[in-house]
BAVEX-446624 format. One record per residue: x, y, z of N, C-alpha, C in turn; residue number from 1. Coordinates in Angstrom, 3 decimals. Each point is the difference from the previous one (the first is absolute). Layout:
N
nu:X, nv:Y, nw:Z, cau:X, cav:Y, caw:Z, cu:X, cv:Y, cw:Z, seq:NUM
...
//
This chain:
92
nu:9.271, nv:-5.587, nw:-2.189, cau:0.218, cav:1.436, caw:0.047, cu:0.408, cv:0.390, cw:1.413, seq:1
nu:1.217, nv:0.423, nw:0.141, cau:0.547, cav:0.264, caw:1.312, cu:0.339, cv:1.460, cw:0.252, seq:2
nu:-0.480, nv:0.899, nw:-0.823, cau:0.291, cav:1.419, caw:0.156, cu:-1.311, cv:0.755, cw:0.037, seq:3
nu:-0.100, nv:0.919, nw:0.923, cau:-1.262, cav:0.689, caw:0.228, cu:0.178, cv:1.503, cw:0.030, seq:4
nu:-0.972, nv:0.694, nw:-0.546, cau:-0.156, cav:1.432, caw:0.196, cu:-1.179, cv:0.136, cw:0.944, seq:5
nu:0.121, nv:0.863, nw:0.984, cau:-1.054, cav:0.092, caw:0.999, cu:-0.254, cv:1.448, cw:0.401, seq:6
nu:-1.189, nv:0.239, nw:0.531, cau:-0.346, cav:1.297, caw:0.572, cu:-0.465, cv:-0.240, cw:1.426, seq:7
nu:0.548, nv:0.787, nw:0.906, cau:-0.402, cav:-0.029, caw:1.400, cu:-0.793, cv:1.257, cw:0.318, seq:8
nu:-0.996, nv:-0.152, nw:0.837, cau:-0.671, cav:1.171, caw:0.552, cu:0.596, cv:0.218, cw:1.384, seq:9
nu:0.530, nv:1.179, nw:0.226, cau:0.614, cav:0.339, caw:1.275, cu:-1.057, cv:0.465, cw:0.991, seq:10
nu:0.367, nv:0.042, nw:1.263, cau:-0.905, cav:0.390, caw:1.070, cu:-0.575, cv:1.405, cw:-0.206, seq:11
nu:0.731, nv:0.880, nw:-0.677, cau:-0.476, cav:1.361, caw:-0.238, cu:-0.826, cv:0.120, cw:-1.279, seq:12
nu:-0.281, nv:-1.142, nw:-0.666, cau:-0.805, cav:0.006, caw:-1.218, cu:0.791, cv:0.184, cw:-1.279, seq:13
nu:1.297, nv:0.212, nw:0.105, cau:0.826, cav:0.139, caw:-1.194, cu:0.331, cv:-1.390, cw:-0.556, seq:14
nu:0.538, nv:-0.015, nw:-1.215, cau:0.348, cav:-1.250, caw:-0.662, cu:1.497, cv:-0.093, cw:-0.222, seq:15
nu:0.501, nv:-1.236, nw:0.072, cau:1.401, cav:-0.295, caw:-0.273, cu:0.029, cv:-1.126, cw:-1.016, seq:16
nu:0.801, nv:0.160, nw:-1.036, cau:0.127, cav:-1.029, caw:-1.032, cu:1.433, cv:-0.522, cw:-0.005, seq:17
nu:0.135, nv:-1.311, nw:-0.130, cau:1.324, cav:-0.606, caw:-0.062, cu:-0.047, cv:-1.304, cw:-0.766, seq:18
nu:1.130, nv:-0.669, nw:-0.021, cau:0.068, cav:-1.323, caw:-0.635, cu:0.830, cv:-0.910, cw:0.910, seq:19
nu:-0.220, nv:-1.290, nw:-0.113, cau:0.708, cav:-0.973, caw:0.819, cu:-0.067, cv:-1.378, cw:-0.648, seq:20
nu:0.843, nv:-0.906, nw:0.468, cau:-0.104, cav:-1.392, caw:-0.443, cu:-0.559, cv:-0.891, cw:1.113, seq:21
nu:-0.374, nv:0.604, nw:1.140, cau:-0.637, cav:-0.735, caw:1.099, cu:-1.024, cv:0.923, cw:0.655, seq:22
nu:-1.212, nv:-0.068, nw:-0.466, cau:-1.038, cav:0.941, caw:0.415, cu:-0.299, cv:-0.081, cw:1.493, seq:23
nu:-0.178, nv:-1.202, nw:0.521, cau:-0.313, cav:-0.150, caw:1.422, cu:1.112, cv:0.585, cw:0.878, seq:24
nu:1.236, nv:-0.316, nw:-0.305, cau:1.128, cav:0.498, caw:0.790, cu:0.127, cv:1.513, cw:-0.107, seq:25
nu:-0.255, nv:0.534, nw:-1.180, cau:0.134, cav:1.458, caw:-0.192, cu:-1.051, cv:0.757, cw:0.794, seq:26
nu:-1.232, nv:-0.490, nw:0.030, cau:-1.053, cav:0.659, caw:0.774, cu:0.366, cv:-0.064, cw:1.484, seq:27
nu:0.468, nv:-1.146, nw:0.455, cau:0.421, cav:-0.142, caw:1.397, cu:1.147, cv:0.954, cw:0.317, seq:28
nu:0.928, nv:0.147, nw:-0.926, cau:1.128, cav:0.908, caw:0.187, cu:-0.483, cv:1.444, cw:0.127, seq:29
nu:-0.909, nv:0.400, nw:-0.869, cau:-0.566, cav:1.355, caw:0.094, cu:-0.638, cv:0.215, cw:1.367, seq:30
nu:-0.828, nv:-0.942, nw:0.432, cau:-0.716, cav:0.165, caw:1.266, cu:0.902, cv:-0.117, cw:1.226, seq:31
nu:1.191, nv:-0.535, nw:-0.179, cau:0.985, cav:-0.053, caw:1.089, cu:0.865, cv:1.269, cw:0.026, seq:32
nu:-0.283, nv:0.929, nw:-0.913, cau:0.775, cav:1.236, caw:-0.057, cu:1.315, cv:-0.141, cw:-0.722, seq:33
nu:0.178, nv:-1.095, nw:-0.737, cau:1.254, cav:-0.254, caw:-0.703, cu:-0.169, cv:0.063, cw:-1.513, seq:34
nu:-1.159, nv:0.455, nw:-0.449, cau:-0.260, cav:0.103, caw:-1.430, cu:0.491, cv:1.329, cw:-0.529, seq:35
nu:-0.725, nv:0.540, nw:-0.939, cau:0.367, cav:1.284, caw:-0.584, cu:-0.026, cv:1.123, cw:1.021, seq:36
nu:0.885, nv:0.964, nw:-0.164, cau:0.076, cav:1.143, caw:0.901, cu:-1.345, cv:0.720, cw:0.102, seq:37
nu:-0.700, nv:0.084, nw:-1.120, cau:-1.286, cav:0.687, caw:-0.031, cu:-1.009, cv:-0.631, cw:0.954, seq:38
nu:-0.013, nv:-1.315, nw:0.080, cau:-1.026, cav:-0.678, caw:0.799, cu:0.316, cv:-0.040, cw:1.488, seq:39
nu:1.242, nv:0.193, nw:0.385, cau:0.392, cav:-0.142, caw:1.409, cu:-0.802, cv:0.879, cw:0.952, seq:40
nu:-0.336, nv:1.203, nw:-0.426, cau:-0.750, cav:0.911, caw:0.868, cu:-1.499, cv:-0.049, cw:-0.278, seq:41
nu:-0.428, nv:-0.953, nw:-0.810, cau:-1.413, cav:-0.079, caw:-0.395, cu:-0.580, cv:-1.395, cw:0.258, seq:42
nu:0.452, nv:-0.640, nw:1.048, cau:-0.424, cav:-1.364, caw:0.322, cu:-1.307, cv:0.001, cw:0.773, seq:43
nu:-0.757, nv:-1.083, nw:-0.092, cau:0.251, cav:-1.183, caw:-0.830, cu:-0.417, cv:0.251, cw:-1.442, seq:44
nu:0.499, nv:-0.864, nw:-0.872, cau:-0.375, cav:0.061, caw:-1.411, cu:-0.844, cv:-1.218, cw:-0.340, seq:45
nu:-0.792, nv:0.142, nw:-1.052, cau:-0.883, cav:-1.086, caw:-0.435, cu:0.149, cv:-0.175, cw:-1.507, seq:46
nu:0.168, nv:-1.228, nw:-0.425, cau:0.083, cav:-0.302, caw:-1.422, cu:-1.368, cv:0.210, cw:-0.633, seq:47
nu:-0.054, nv:0.824, nw:-1.048, cau:-1.278, cav:0.259, caw:-0.679, cu:0.032, cv:-0.388, cw:-1.478, seq:48
nu:1.192, nv:-0.338, nw:-0.508, cau:0.113, cav:-0.322, caw:-1.431, cu:1.315, cv:-0.730, cw:-0.236, seq:49
nu:-0.031, nv:-0.990, nw:-0.880, cau:1.248, cav:-0.599, caw:-0.469, cu:-0.206, cv:-0.651, cw:-1.356, seq:50
nu:1.091, nv:-0.119, nw:-0.726, cau:0.048, cav:-0.716, caw:-1.278, cu:1.244, cv:-0.881, cw:0.031, seq:51
nu:-0.072, nv:-1.148, nw:-0.644, cau:1.140, cav:-0.919, caw:-0.077, cu:0.601, cv:0.034, cw:-1.407, seq:52
nu:1.323, nv:-0.143, nw:-0.060, cau:0.727, cav:0.039, caw:-1.272, cu:1.078, cv:-1.082, cw:-0.017, seq:53
nu:0.342, nv:-0.490, nw:-1.190, cau:1.036, cav:-1.030, caw:-0.094, cu:1.416, cv:0.537, cw:0.227, seq:54
nu:0.233, nv:1.300, nw:-0.221, cau:1.350, cav:0.543, caw:0.178, cu:-0.036, cv:1.240, cw:0.887, seq:55
nu:1.132, nv:0.272, nw:0.638, cau:0.082, cav:1.189, caw:0.846, cu:-0.052, cv:1.271, cw:-0.847, seq:56
nu:0.496, nv:-0.062, nw:-1.215, cau:-0.026, cav:1.164, caw:-0.876, cu:-1.439, cv:0.426, cw:-0.304, seq:57
nu:-0.867, nv:-0.989, nw:-0.220, cau:-1.406, cav:0.314, caw:-0.256, cu:-0.661, cv:0.592, cw:1.240, seq:58
nu:0.298, nv:-0.553, nw:1.166, cau:-0.565, cav:0.523, caw:1.250, cu:0.495, cv:1.423, cw:0.254, seq:59
nu:1.264, nv:0.238, nw:-0.242, cau:0.566, cav:1.341, caw:0.199, cu:-0.587, cv:1.000, cw:-0.990, seq:60
nu:-0.217, nv:-0.426, nw:-1.220, cau:-0.600, cav:0.865, caw:-1.008, cu:-1.431, cv:0.374, cw:0.393, seq:61
nu:-0.763, nv:-0.982, nw:0.470, cau:-1.376, cav:0.265, caw:0.423, cu:-0.022, cv:0.947, cw:1.195, seq:62
nu:0.935, nv:-0.181, nw:0.934, cau:0.103, cav:0.908, caw:1.149, cu:0.206, cv:1.429, cw:-0.499, seq:63
nu:0.914, nv:0.182, nw:-0.921, cau:0.292, cav:1.326, caw:-0.539, cu:-1.254, cv:0.617, cw:-0.617, seq:64
nu:-0.736, nv:-0.802, nw:-0.768, cau:-1.219, cav:0.508, caw:-0.639, cu:-1.071, cv:0.365, cw:1.025, seq:65
nu:-0.157, nv:-0.815, nw:1.015, cau:-0.996, cav:0.298, caw:1.039, cu:0.377, cv:1.270, cw:0.748, seq:66
nu:1.279, nv:0.188, nw:0.277, cau:0.429, cav:1.200, caw:0.707, cu:-0.287, cv:1.268, cw:-0.795, seq:67
nu:-0.119, nv:-0.113, nw:-1.301, cau:-0.309, cav:1.148, caw:-0.852, cu:-1.493, cv:0.347, cw:-0.001, seq:68
nu:-0.842, nv:-0.904, nw:0.512, cau:-1.440, cav:0.237, caw:0.027, cu:-0.354, cv:1.050, cw:1.050, seq:69
nu:-1.089, nv:0.708, nw:-0.235, cau:-0.509, cav:0.930, caw:1.004, cu:-0.629, cv:-0.800, cw:1.134, seq:70
nu:-0.264, nv:0.644, nw:1.107, cau:-0.653, cav:-0.676, caw:1.125, cu:-1.348, cv:-0.558, cw:-0.441, seq:71
nu:-0.761, nv:0.786, nw:-0.756, cau:-1.317, cav:-0.447, caw:-0.474, cu:0.129, cv:-1.242, cw:-0.876, seq:72
nu:1.003, nv:-0.037, nw:-0.849, cau:0.217, cav:-1.168, caw:-0.859, cu:0.410, cv:-1.221, cw:0.822, seq:73
nu:0.797, nv:0.211, nw:1.042, cau:0.383, cav:-1.114, caw:0.874, cu:-1.230, cv:-0.541, cw:0.728, seq:74
nu:-0.850, nv:0.883, nw:0.480, cau:-1.219, cav:-0.434, caw:0.683, cu:-0.875, cv:-0.807, cw:-0.945, seq:75
nu:-0.124, nv:0.444, nw:-1.229, cau:-0.787, cav:-0.724, caw:-1.000, cu:0.609, cv:-1.386, cw:-0.255, seq:76
nu:1.311, nv:-0.081, nw:-0.106, cau:0.695, cav:-1.278, caw:-0.198, cu:-0.262, cv:-0.938, cw:1.179, seq:77
nu:0.114, nv:0.524, nw:1.204, cau:-0.208, cav:-0.798, caw:1.215, cu:-1.447, cv:-0.472, cw:0.091, seq:78
nu:-0.936, nv:0.879, nw:-0.269, cau:-1.416, cav:-0.378, caw:0.073, cu:-0.350, cv:-1.062, cw:-1.023, seq:79
nu:0.500, nv:0.140, nw:-1.203, cau:-0.246, cav:-1.004, caw:-1.028, cu:0.572, cv:-1.346, cw:0.389, seq:80
nu:1.166, nv:0.021, nw:0.610, cau:0.643, cav:-1.218, caw:0.467, cu:-0.818, cv:-0.641, cw:1.111, seq:81
nu:-0.405, nv:0.801, nw:0.989, cau:-0.761, cav:-0.517, caw:1.142, cu:-1.332, cv:-0.586, cw:-0.460, seq:82
nu:-0.651, nv:0.650, nw:-0.943, cau:-1.271, cav:-0.501, caw:-0.508, cu:0.171, cv:-1.355, cw:-0.677, seq:83
nu:1.120, nv:-0.193, nw:-0.666, cau:0.230, cav:-1.225, caw:-0.758, cu:0.623, cv:-1.111, cw:0.841, seq:84
nu:0.878, nv:0.367, nw:0.938, cau:0.777, cav:-0.999, caw:0.730, cu:-0.260, cv:-0.024, cw:1.505, seq:85
nu:-1.120, nv:0.526, nw:0.439, cau:-0.250, cav:0.099, caw:1.428, cu:0.049, cv:-1.359, cw:0.709, seq:86
nu:-0.267, nv:-1.064, nw:-0.714, cau:0.031, cav:-1.338, caw:0.619, cu:1.380, cv:-0.639, cw:-0.061, seq:87
nu:0.982, nv:0.706, nw:-0.558, cau:1.357, cav:-0.546, caw:-0.109, cu:0.562, cv:-0.244, cw:1.399, seq:88
nu:0.332, nv:-1.225, nw:0.336, cau:0.440, cav:-0.310, caw:1.366, cu:1.420, cv:0.438, cw:0.331, seq:89
nu:0.781, nv:0.456, nw:-0.992, cau:1.403, cav:0.271, caw:0.274, cu:0.203, cv:1.163, cw:0.963, seq:90
nu:-0.773, nv:1.065, nw:-0.110, cau:0.306, cav:1.158, caw:0.830, cu:-1.209, cv:0.847, cw:0.403, seq:91
nu:-0.902, nv:0.256, nw:-0.884, cau:-1.050, cav:0.971, caw:0.291, cu:-0.880, cv:-0.538, cw:1.101, seq:92
//
């Protein structure tokens, strides 16, 4: 699975959701100020959630669905993820 949907927590406490096929490089790009326009003025960012998918279409679809969630729903999603995957060595 080489496609990811992810949520970043920005320095101001806001959330940014995106998708990528290289999670490590994308997070580095965001923190270098070369990621999404939204994150450039809210650095540094921290990865708080991700999901892996076999196709980019699935990752893009999940991104769209997450963006439709309210802030409270995103927080609930992130907390549930952190509780379950806190020992995941990839990013958290």
